[in-house]
C-alpha positions in Angstrom: -24.7 29.7 57.4 -27.6 27.1 57.7 -30.2 29.6 58.3 -29.0 31.9 55.0 -29.6 28.7 53.1 -32.8 28.2 54.5 -34.0 31.6 53.9 -33.2 31.7 50.7 -34.7 28.1 50.0 -38.0 29.8 51.6 -37.8 32.7 49.1 -37.2 30.4 46.3 -40.3 28.4 47.2 -42.5 31.5 47.6 -41.6 32.6 44.0 -42.2 29.4 42.6 -45.5 29.5 44.4 -46.4 33.0 42.8 -45.3 31.8 39.5 -47.3 28.8 39.6 -50.4 30.5 40.8 -50.1 33.4 38.0 -49.5 30.9 35.3 -52.2 27.9 35.9 -54.0 28.8 32.4 -54.6 26.0 30.2 -52.5 25.3 27.1 -52.6 22.8 24.5 -49.5 20.8 23.6 -48.6 19.1 20.5 -45.7 16.7 19.9 -45.4 14.9 16.7 -48.8 13.2 16.5 -49.6 13.3 20.1 -51.7 16.4 21.1 -53.0 17.5 24.5 -56.2 19.9 24.7 -55.7 21.3 28.4 -52.7 21.2 30.6 -52.1 24.1 33.2 -48.8 26.3 31.7 -47.2 25.8 35.1 -47.4 22.0 35.0 -46.1 21.9 31.2 -43.2 24.1 32.4 -42.5 22.0 35.3 -42.4 18.6 33.5 -40.2 20.4 30.6 -37.9 21.5 33.6 -37.8 17.8 34.9 -36.8 16.3 31.6 -33.9 19.3 31.1 -32.7 18.0 34.4 -32.7 14.4 33.8 -31.1 15.0 30.2 -28.5 16.8 31.9 -27.7 14.3 34.5 -27.5 11.5 31.7 -25.3 13.5 29.5 -22.9 14.4 32.2 -23.0 11.0 33.9 -20.1 9.3 32.0 -17.5 12.4 32.8 -18.3 12.5 36.3 -17.9 8.6 36.6 -14.5 9.2 34.9 -13.6 12.0 37.3 -14.6 9.5 40.4 -12.6 6.7 38.9 -9.5 9.0 38.2 -10.0 10.4 41.9 -10.2 6.7 43.4 -7.3 5.7 41.3 -5.2 8.7 42.6 -6.4 8.1 46.4 -5.1 4.4 45.8 -1.7 5.5 44.6 -1.5 8.0 47.2 -2.2 5.4 50.2 0.1 3.1 48.4 2.8 5.9 48.8 2.0 6.3 52.3 2.1 2.5 53.2 5.4 2.2 51.8 7.2 4.9 53.9 8.1 3.8 57.6 6.3 5.2 60.5 7.7 8.5 62.3 9.6 7.9 65.6 8.2 9.0 68.3 9.7 12.6 69.5 11.4 12.9 66.5 10.7 15.8 64.0 9.4 14.9 60.7 11.9 14.4 57.9 12.1 18.0 55.7 12.5 17.4 51.8 13.7 21.4 51.5 17.3 20.5 51.1 
């Protein structure tokens, strides 16, 4: 499985290098009153990709933290339940609740 992931990652890296090489022409960027005269297109796209990933991380962080806290609470309650149960006697089959 690891070799498959490595091959896929290498393929994606080659595609990114080819994309960058074919999109190196300079472009001008305008953002409100800020203006850039000459930036390679691949750099502008890379910065936009990075900012989008950062924004996605920040927006989804509260939901992921809530899910983490909920899982932690469930694990704590499960550990408490197992702590209250008596340990099984050696040689005795585990109790069945199928009655």
